[in-house]
Every structure is written in structure tokens, then in C-alpha cells.
C-alpha positions in Angstrom: -5.1 -19.0 -2.3 -7.6 -16.5 -3.5 -6.6 -13.4 -1.4 -9.5 -11.3 -2.9 -12.1 -13.8 -1.5 -10.2 -13.9 1.8 -10.4 -10.2 2.1 -14.1 -10.1 1.2 -14.9 -12.7 4.0 -12.9 -10.7 6.4 -14.9 -7.6 5.7 -18.2 -9.3 5.8 -17.5 -11.3 9.0 -16.2 -8.5 11.1 -17.8 -8.4 14.5 -19.3 -5.2 15.8 -16.7 -5.1 18.4 -13.7 -5.0 15.8 -11.0 -2.7 16.4 -8.2 -1.0 14.5 -4.9 -0.5 16.6 -2.2 1.5 15.6 1.6 0.9 16.2 3.9 3.7 17.1 7.6 4.6 17.0 8.1 6.8 20.1 10.0 4.3 22.0 13.0 2.2 21.0 11.9 -1.0 19.3 12.7 -4.2 21.2 15.1 -6.7 19.7 13.6 -8.9 17.0 10.4 -6.6 16.4 9.2 -6.1 13.0 10.0 -2.5 11.6 10.3 -1.7 7.9 10.0 1.6 6.1 6.7 0.7 4.4 3.2 0.8 6.0 1.7 -2.7 6.9 -1.6 -4.0 7.8 -2.2 -7.2 10.0 -5.8 -8.5 9.9 -6.7 -11.2 12.3 -8.9 -13.7 10.7 -9.2 -16.2 13.5 -7.8 -16.9 17.1 -5.9 -14.5 19.3 -2.9 -12.5 18.0 -0.7 -11.0 20.8 1.7 -8.2 20.1 3.9 -5.8 22.0 3.1 -2.3 20.5 2.7 1.2 21.6 -0.6 2.4 22.5 -2.0 5.8 21.7 -0.7 7.1 25.0 2.9 6.2 23.9 3.1 3.3 26.4 4.5 -0.2 25.4 1.9 -2.7 26.0 1.0 -6.3 25.2 -2.0 -6.1 23.0 -4.4 -9.0 22.2 -6.0 -8.7 18.8 -9.0 -11.0 18.2 -10.7 -12.2 15.1 -12.0 -9.0 13.2 -9.3 -6.9 14.8 -6.6 -5.3 12.5 -3.2 -3.6 13.5 -1.8 -0.9 11.1 1.8 -0.3 11.4 2.8 3.2 9.8 6.3 3.3 8.0 9.2 2.8 10.5 6.8 1.9 13.3 7.2 -1.4 15.0 5.4 -4.4 16.4 6.5 -7.7 18.1 4.2 -10.5 17.9 4.7 -13.5 20.3 3.2 -16.1 18.1 2.1 -18.1 21.2 -1.5 -18.5 20.5 -3.6 -20.2 17.9 -4.3 -17.6 15.2 -4.7 -16.9 11.5 -3.4 -13.7 10.4 -3.4 -11.7 7.0 -0.6 -9.5 6.5 -0.3 -6.9 3.8 2.8 -4.9 3.1 2.3 -1.7 0.9 5.9 -1.3 -0.8 6.8 1.5 -3.2 6.5 -0.8 -6.1 4.8 -3.9 -4.9 1.8 -5.1 -2.8 2.8 -8.2 -0.6 0.2 -10.3 0.8 0.9 -13.2 3.3 -1.5 -15.6 5.0 0.0 -17.2 8.2 -1.8 -19.8 10.3 0.0 -20.5 13.8 -0.8 -23.4 16.2 0.1 -23.1 20.0 3.2 -24.7 21.1 4.0 -25.8 17.5 7.5 -24.9 16.1 7.1 -22.7 12.9 3.9 -22.0 11.2 1.4 -24.7 10.1 0.5 -23.1 6.9 2.0 -20.0 4.8 0.6 -18.5 1.6 2.3 -15.5 -0.1 1.3 -13.4 -3.1 2.5 -10.2 -4.5 1.7 -7.9 -7.3 3.5 -4.8 -8.8 2.0 -1.3 -8.1 3.0 2.1 -8.9 2.7 5.5 -7.2 -0.2 7.8 -8.1 -2.9 5.6 -7.0 -5.7 6.5 -4.6 -4.2 3.8 -2.3 -1.4 6.4 -1.7 -3.8 8.9 -0.2 -5.6 6.3 1.9 -2.4 5.3 3.4 -1.1 8.9 4.0 -4.6 9.5 5.8 -4.0 6.4 8.1 -0.4 7.5 8.8 -1.8 10.9 9.9 -4.6 9.5 11.9 -2.1 7.2 13.9 -0.8 10.4 15.4 -4.4 11.7 16.6 -6.0 10.7 19.8 -9.7 10.4 18.3 -9.7 7.9 15.5 -13.1 6.7 15.2 -15.1 6.4 13.0 -12.5 7.6 10.4 -10.2 4.5 11.3 -12.7 2.0 10.3 -13.8 3.8 7.2 -10.2 4.1 6.1 -9.5 0.5 6.7 -12.5 -0.6 4.6 -11.4 1.7 1.8 -8.0 0.3 2.0 -9.0 -3.3 1.8 -11.4 -2.6 -0.9 -8.7 -0.9 -2.9 -6.5 -3.9 -2.4 -9.3 -6.1 -3.9 -9.3 -4.0 -6.9 -5.6 -4.4 -7.3 -6.0 -8.1 -7.0 -8.7 -8.2 -9.6 -7.1 -5.9 -12.1 -3.5 -5.5 -11.4 -1.2 -3.5 -13.9 -0.6 -5.4 -17.0 3.1 -5.9 -16.2 2.4 -8.0 -13.1 1.2 -11.0 -15.3 4.8 -12.2 -15.3 4.9 -14.9 -12.6 8.7 -14.8 -12.5 8.7 -11.1 -11.7 5.9 -11.6 -9.2 8.0 -14.2 -7.5 11.1 -12.1 -7.5 9.2 -9.1 -5.8 7.6 -11.6 -3.2 11.0 -12.7 -2.3 12.2 -9.0 -2.0 9.3 -8.2 0.3 10.1 -11.4 2.5 13.8 -10.1 2.9 12.7 -6.7 3.7 10.5 -8.0 6.3 12.9 -10.6 7.7 16.4 -8.8 7.3 17.1 -9.0 11.0 16.7 -12.8 11.1 19.2 -15.5 10.0 18.1 -15.8 6.5 20.1 -17.7 3.9 19.7 -18.7 0.4 18.6 -22.2 1.5 16.0 -20.9 4.0 14.5 -18.4 1.5 14.4 -21.0 -1.2 12.7 -23.5 1.2 10.2 -20.7 2.2 9.1 -20.3 -1.4 9.4 -23.9 -2.4 12.0 -23.4 -5.2 15.6 -24.6 -5.3 18.5 -22.7 -4.2 20.0 -22.5 -7.7 16.7 -21.3 -9.0 16.7 -18.6 -6.3 20.1 -17.3 -7.3 19.4 -17.4 -11.0 16.2 -15.6 -10.4 18.1 -12.5 -8.8 20.7 -12.6 -11.6 17.9 -12.2 -14.2 15.5 -10.1 -12.5 17.5 -7.9 -10.3 20.4 -5.6 -10.4 22.5 -7.4 -7.9 22.9 -11.0 -6.6 20.7 -12.4 -3.7 23.5 -11.9 -1.2 24.2 -8.3 -2.4 20.4 -7.7 -2.0 20.4 -8.9 1.6 23.4 -7.0 2.5 21.9 -3.7 0.9 18.7 -4.2 2.8 20.6 -4.6 6.1 23.0 -1.8 5.5 20.0 0.6 4.5 18.4 -0.3 7.9 21.6 0.1 9.8 21.8 3.7 8.4 18.3 4.3 9.6 19.0 2.9 13.0 22.2 4.9 13.3 20.2 8.0 12.6 17.0 7.4 14.8 18.3 5.4 17.8 21.2 5.6 20.2 22.3 2.1 19.8 25.5 0.5 20.6 27.2 -0.7 17.3 26.7 -4.3 18.6 23.0 -3.7 19.0 22.7 -2.2 15.5 24.6 -5.2 14.0 22.4 -7.7 15.8 19.1 -6.0 14.9 20.2 -5.9 11.3 21.2 -9.5 11.0 24.9 -9.3 11.4 26.2 -11.7 14.1 29.6 -10.1 14.4 30.0 -6.4 15.1 33.3 -6.3 13.4 32.1 -7.8 10.2 29.1 -5.5 10.3 31.5 -2.5 10.4 33.7 -3.9 7.6 30.6 -4.4 5.4 29.2 -0.9 6.3 32.3 0.9 5.4 32.6 -1.0 2.2 29.1 -0.1 1.2 29.0 3.5 2.3 32.7 4.7 2.6 32.4 5.5 6.3 32.5 3.4 9.5 29.2 3.3 11.4 30.5 5.7 13.9 31.7 8.1 11.2 28.3 7.8 9.5 26.5 8.6 12.9 28.6 11.6 13.5 28.0 13.2 10.1 24.3 13.3 10.7 
């Protein structure tokens, strides 16, 4: 999958009526919504992509994004797609050290996704992309966005293309790229019942290869990394929202609240209630 050409076609084929929608974080996010601490962009290539998001009036609405439309989700803002229509969506996650791209094709009334392509490259801070993202994050809080929104979107996509054509030399290590891509996937799906086997299947590698990859590339095991992401997100939710502990546990991928409390205390030295009281 050539993501550079995919972005080029998307830019060239955008209809005059295209829109850039912005997600918000004023309301408590619904269960199983997508919410990470990195900015994300979702570009609709075909079909109808329906999401529950906040509009610029801070109302939670169901929004249909059509081909040519895009949704920008600033850090810690949320969106909840229903995946109930035929659509093709290119998602880009702008992590601190990696750029993650995912192309998803969905067919109505079919379980799962018909086609998924993923790619990631390493990045580092200090690039112009940081300033483009900062401008979009600021614009998301303003009522009047046009024409700056479209100009910034085009600049962001063009810069992604330059990163894909000439990434930093260190990204030519395919093993490291795979590791970074899996890390992005976990950061996006920590609230789901992800396991070693399900992740290995998603990336078409063996479970043993996956475990070996984290031993070689990471500073912790796969299980420890998943737990670290979930606990880190739980800390954010305890600070941001007045959720019950059972809700925090569920939204962070823990099926049992008692187990969540034990893991949280082991990792932080405090129970979730104690942590919340210290904020």
C-alpha cells in the first residue's frame, strides 16, 4: 500500500463541498469512543463515515462525513464511529515519536473490516508538522475556521507526504517500524479486549514473534506495555472525569474493577481513589 499516492489522490479528488470537522472534549466521552493523547486525522476516501462527536456548539451529534471530508481530533478529544455504512477511511495518528497510518475499508452489515493496511514511520519533535498541528489544535477552539482549516489540512497532508518520501534514516529498520506500528495500535485500542494473539493476527505475525519483538525493541514485555498504556489512561480519566471506578476500569480495558485497583496500586503506589484525592 503506497500511502503517499493515496494521500495525493485524496487531495486531488476532493469535491468542492468537502468539510473539515473538529472533535471536542467538553462532554464526557461515551463508552468505547476513541480518545488518545495524540492528535489524529481521519480522511474519508469513499462512502459514508458516521461518527458521534461534539460540534462547534459543544453539542454531541451524529455526524456523517462523506468522501472528501475529514475529521480532526485534537489530543484527548474523542470520536465514536459506528462503522455501520460502506466506507473507506484513512486514519493518521501523530504520535510523539511516530507517524501511524491506517487504511480501513468497511462493508455494511459485515463483521469486521474487509481490508486493513497499516504503516508507521518514526518522527521526532522540531519539525514544521508540530506547528501545523498546534495551529489546528488552536483552530478547533474557534468558531470561525474557514478558510484556515482547509489550508492547514492541505499543509498537514503535504507534510505527511514528505515524511513518507524522505523519512529519518533510522526508520529504514523494518523491525523497528513494525514495533512502532504495534505500539500505535495498542494506544488506539487499549480500551478493547486486545490480547497477544489478537494483536499478532492483526499484524500477520506469530504470537511468539510478537513477544520476541517487544523483548528486543522495547523496555518492557508486551503485557507490561499494554498495562502501562491502560494505567496511564486511567490516570488521565481519574483527573479529567468524575467516573465511577468501575467505569474507569471498563473504559481502560479492565473487565474487573478489583483487578484494576490492584494493578493501579502496584504501578503507581496508590489506589485509584487515593490518586484521585491527591489531584
